[in-house]
C-alpha positions as CSV (number, residue, x, y, z in Angstrom):
1,M,10.4,-31.6,25.2
2,T,9.3,-34.8,26.9
3,P,6.8,-34.2,29.6
4,V,7.4,-35.7,33.2
5,Q,4.5,-37.6,34.4
6,Q,4.1,-37.7,38.0
7,N,1.1,-37.9,40.6
8,Q,-1.1,-38.7,37.4
9,G,-0.2,-35.5,35.9
10,Y,1.9,-34.3,33.0
11,L,4.7,-31.4,33.9
12,Y,5.7,-29.2,31.2
13,T,8.5,-26.6,31.9
14,F,9.8,-24.0,29.8
15,S,12.6,-21.6,30.3
16,R,12.0,-17.9,29.5
17,Q,15.0,-17.6,27.7
18,S,13.8,-20.1,25.0
19,F,11.3,-17.3,24.1
20,C,11.9,-14.0,22.2
21,A,12.0,-11.2,24.7
22,D,9.7,-8.8,22.7
23,E,7.0,-11.6,22.6
24,F,6.9,-11.6,26.4
25,T,7.0,-8.0,27.4
26,S,4.4,-8.6,30.0
27,Y,6.7,-11.1,31.8
28,E,9.3,-9.9,34.4
29,S,12.8,-11.1,35.3
30,P,13.1,-12.6,38.8
31,R,12.9,-10.2,41.7
32,N,14.4,-10.4,45.0
33,S,12.3,-12.4,47.4
34,G,11.1,-11.1,50.9
35,K,13.5,-11.0,53.8
36,N,16.3,-13.8,53.9
37,G,15.1,-14.9,50.4
38,I,11.6,-15.7,51.6
39,I,8.9,-16.2,48.9
40,L,6.0,-14.1,50.0
41,T,2.7,-16.0,48.7
42,L,-0.7,-14.9,48.4
43,I,-3.5,-17.5,48.2
44,A,-6.6,-16.4,46.2
45,D,-9.5,-18.7,46.4
46,D,-12.9,-18.7,47.9
47,H,-13.1,-22.1,49.3
48,P,-11.9,-22.2,53.0
49,Y,-11.3,-25.9,53.1
50,L,-9.1,-25.9,50.0
51,I,-7.3,-22.9,51.4
52,H,-6.7,-24.6,54.7
53,G,-5.2,-27.7,52.8
54,V,-3.1,-25.3,50.6
55,E,-1.7,-23.5,53.7
56,A,-0.7,-27.0,55.2
57,D,1.2,-27.9,52.1
58,L,3.1,-24.6,51.7
59,N,3.8,-24.3,55.5
60,K,6.1,-27.4,55.1
61,D,8.5,-25.2,53.1
62,P,10.6,-22.9,55.3
63,K,11.2,-20.6,52.1
64,I,7.7,-19.9,51.6
65,K,5.5,-17.6,53.6
66,I,1.9,-17.1,53.2
67,V,1.1,-13.3,53.6
68,G,-2.5,-13.4,53.0
69,T,-5.6,-14.9,51.4
70,A,-8.2,-13.4,49.0
71,G,-11.7,-14.5,48.4
72,S,-12.6,-12.3,45.3
73,H,-10.9,-10.8,42.3
74,N,-11.5,-7.2,44.1
75,E,-9.9,-8.6,47.1
76,V,-6.9,-9.8,45.1
77,I,-6.3,-6.4,44.0
78,T,-6.6,-4.8,47.3
79,K,-4.3,-7.5,48.9
80,V,-1.7,-7.3,46.0
81,S,-1.5,-3.6,46.5
82,E,-1.0,-3.7,50.3
83,L,1.1,-7.0,50.7
84,K,3.4,-6.9,47.4
85,P,3.7,-10.8,47.2
86,D,6.3,-12.5,45.2
87,V,3.7,-15.2,44.0
88,I,0.0,-15.4,43.6
89,L,-1.8,-18.7,43.7
90,L,-4.9,-17.7,41.9
91,D,-8.0,-19.5,41.4
92,L,-10.0,-17.7,38.5
93,R,-13.3,-19.2,39.5
94,M,-14.2,-16.9,42.3
95,P,-17.5,-14.7,42.5
96,G,-17.8,-12.6,39.5
97,Y,-15.9,-14.9,37.2
98,E,-18.2,-14.7,34.3
99,K,-17.5,-10.8,34.2
100,L,-13.9,-10.9,34.7
101,D,-11.6,-9.4,32.0
102,L,-8.7,-11.6,32.5
103,R,-6.2,-9.3,30.5
104,K,-7.2,-6.4,32.4
105,F,-7.1,-8.2,35.6
106,I,-3.4,-9.5,35.1
107,T,-2.5,-6.1,34.0
108,Q,-4.0,-4.5,37.1
109,I,-2.1,-7.0,39.4
110,K,1.2,-6.4,37.7
111,A,0.7,-2.6,38.0
112,Y,0.7,-3.0,41.6
113,C,3.3,-5.6,42.1
114,K,5.7,-7.3,39.8
115,C,4.7,-10.9,41.0
116,K,4.4,-14.2,39.4
117,I,0.8,-15.4,38.9
118,I,0.1,-19.1,39.2
119,I,-3.2,-20.3,37.8
120,F,-4.4,-22.7,40.4
121,T,-7.6,-24.2,39.1
122,S,-10.1,-27.2,38.7
123,E,-10.6,-26.5,35.0
124,T,-8.6,-28.0,32.2
125,G,-8.2,-27.6,28.4
126,W,-5.3,-26.6,26.2
127,A,-6.9,-23.6,24.8
128,R,-7.7,-22.2,28.4
129,I,-4.0,-23.2,29.7
130,H,-2.5,-21.2,26.8
131,R,-4.6,-18.2,27.0
132,C,-3.6,-17.7,30.6
133,L,0.0,-18.0,29.7
134,D,-0.4,-15.7,26.9
135,L,-1.9,-13.1,29.2
136,G,1.0,-13.2,31.6
137,A,0.5,-16.0,34.0
138,S,3.8,-18.0,34.9
139,A,2.2,-21.3,35.4
140,Y,-1.2,-23.3,35.1
141,I,-1.6,-25.8,37.7
142,E,-4.6,-28.2,38.1
143,K,-5.9,-28.4,41.8
144,A,-6.9,-32.2,41.9
145,I,-3.2,-33.4,41.1
146,S,-1.1,-30.7,42.6
147,I,-1.4,-31.1,46.5
148,G,1.8,-32.2,47.9
149,R,3.9,-30.4,45.0
150,L,3.0,-26.8,45.3
151,P,6.1,-25.7,47.2
152,E,8.1,-27.1,44.3
153,F,6.1,-25.3,41.5
154,I,6.2,-22.0,43.4
155,R,10.1,-22.4,43.8
156,R,10.5,-23.2,40.2
157,V,8.5,-20.3,39.0
158,H,9.9,-17.8,41.2
159,E,13.4,-18.9,41.6
160,Q,14.2,-20.6,38.3
161,N,12.1,-18.2,36.2
162,E,10.3,-21.0,34.4
163,L,6.9,-21.2,32.6
164,L,5.1,-24.3,34.0
165,I,2.2,-26.5,33.1
166,F,0.9,-29.4,35.2
167,T,-2.1,-30.9,34.0
168,A,-3.8,-34.5,33.7
169,E,-4.4,-33.7,29.9
170,E,-2.1,-35.8,27.5
171,L,-0.9,-34.2,24.5
172,P,-2.9,-34.8,21.2
173,K,-1.4,-37.1,18.7
174,I,-0.6,-35.1,15.8
175,Q,0.9,-36.5,12.5
176,F,3.4,-34.1,10.8
177,S,5.1,-34.7,7.4
178,K,8.9,-35.1,7.5
179,R,9.2,-31.5,6.2
180,Q,6.9,-30.1,8.7
181,Q,8.7,-31.9,11.4
182,E,11.9,-30.4,10.1
183,I,10.1,-26.7,10.2
184,M,8.9,-27.6,13.8
185,H,12.5,-28.2,15.0
186,F,13.6,-24.9,13.7
187,I,10.5,-23.1,15.1
188,A,11.2,-24.6,18.7
189,D,14.7,-23.3,18.3
190,G,13.4,-19.9,17.7
191,K,14.5,-19.5,14.2
192,E,12.7,-16.9,12.0
193,N,11.2,-18.0,8.5
194,D,14.1,-16.4,6.5
195,E,16.6,-18.4,8.7
196,I,14.9,-21.6,8.0
197,A,14.7,-20.8,4.2
198,S,18.4,-20.1,4.2
199,I,19.3,-23.3,6.0
200,L,17.1,-25.5,3.9
201,N,17.7,-23.5,0.7
202,I,14.2,-22.9,-0.1
203,D,12.1,-19.7,-0.7
204,V,10.6,-17.8,2.4
205,K,7.3,-18.2,0.9
206,T,7.6,-22.0,0.9
207,V,8.6,-21.9,4.6
208,Q,5.6,-19.8,5.4
209,S,3.4,-22.3,3.6
210,Y,4.6,-25.0,5.8
211,V,4.4,-22.8,8.9
212,N,0.7,-22.3,8.1
213,E,0.1,-26.0,7.6
214,V,1.6,-26.6,11.1
215,K,-0.3,-24.0,12.7
216,G,-3.5,-25.4,11.2
217,K,-2.8,-28.9,12.6
218,L,-1.9,-27.4,16.1
219,S,-5.1,-25.0,16.1
220,E,-7.3,-28.2,15.3
221,A,-5.6,-30.4,17.7
222,F,-5.5,-27.9,20.8
223,S,-8.5,-25.9,19.9
224,I,-6.5,-22.7,19.9
225,H,-7.5,-20.0,17.4
226,P,-5.4,-18.2,16.4
227,I,-1.9,-19.8,16.9
228,R,0.1,-16.8,17.9
229,P,4.0,-16.8,17.3
230,R,4.8,-17.2,21.2
231,T,2.1,-20.1,21.5
232,L,3.6,-21.8,18.3
233,L,7.1,-21.8,19.8
234,L,5.5,-23.2,23.1
235,L,3.8,-25.9,21.5
236,A,6.6,-26.9,19.2
237,S,8.8,-27.1,22.3
238,K,6.1,-29.0,24.2
239,L,5.6,-31.6,21.5
240,G,9.4,-32.4,21.7
241,F,10.7,-30.5,18.9
242,G,14.0,-28.5,19.0
243,T,17.5,-28.8,20.1
244,K,17.5,-26.4,23.1
245,V,16.9,-27.6,26.7
246,V,13.5,-26.1,27.7
């Protein structure tokens, strides 16, 4: 897909339907919002001034209601169990970050409440972004470029069930051979290796060889090790391959 550049950032959006359901078992379907379709939102950050700015931004949208704030990971779990928000705007770098088991933390949150988690952070880097999405976050938003667009992002994640990335990082430039590009188009369309082999009239092992070559280039360019199937699909779509609208 082609990124949309606004506010000095690059916006990448992906429909969940573009991914295999069994690859995203930790993700949930959209659920009903709070009363009258209001999106109940929890802000998790330990910087009061930033929280004030985010609150001012979100309060402009009548469909978004801030139900609480949390300043630590432990407090997030407590507030989630009490408030049952639809969306959590989550900064990972709160007290205790160094010891945080992100997989366990996201699993705990979703055990209490089937909410959408938006990572809201000052940090960037493709490896970090994709790890968060792999572990169950619905979006990765960089703080410095996002104020003014947070209501839009929350709505898109909650109401349209999108996966969303908003980053100042440009995509790396990767040179693919003609055959590798062909394989990438099929990958982005969700086709399995045996389907690709049948369409191209080549051996499945040959397809796997090309897939491994593609994974190697992506791994080097994005610093993601290893390239898991769902990450491969996401990257192929993000780089503009495939025929599906994502």
